[in-house]
C-alpha positions, 0 to 999 in steps of 0.5 A, spaced: 500 500 500 502 506 498 503 511 504 499 517 504 502 524 505 499 528 511 498 535 510 500 538 517 500 545 515 492 545 517 490 543 524 486 536 524 479 536 524 476 535 531 475 528 534 468 526 532 466 519 534 459 520 530 463 520 524 465 514 520 469 513 514 471 507 509 476 508 504 477 503 499 484 501 497 483 495 492 479 489 490 482 483 491 483 477 486 477 473 490 473 480 489 473 482 496 473 490 497 479 492 501 478 498 505 481 502 511 475 504 516 475 510 521 471 512 527 472 519 529 478 521 526 481 519 518 488 518 521 486 512 525 484 506 521 484 499 521 484 495 514 478 490 513 476 486 507 469 484 506 465 481 500 462 486 496 455 485 499 457 485 506 461 491 504 455 495 502 451 492 508 456 494 513 457 501 510 449 502 510 449 500 518 455 504 520 453 510 516 460 511 513 462 516 508 465 512 503 471 514 499 473 511 493 479 515 490 480 510 484 473 508 482 474 501 484 467 500 486 464 503 480 468 497 476 465 491 480 460 486 477 454 486 481 
């Protein structure tokens, strides 16, 4: 995984335990969605992978803001 550069010229957003993010990092050869999940601060992440249907349900139930910078979800098969 390519490291992300953090812009330290601006102060970080305040910690908010009600905000959640999922940053899609890949789709593996078995079709699992690989992503970083954050609660409260984007800088604090855990790496997870789920089948596409489970990922969709997870994001819905957790009310996450999905970030798909490489548009990987748009290219997956339904």
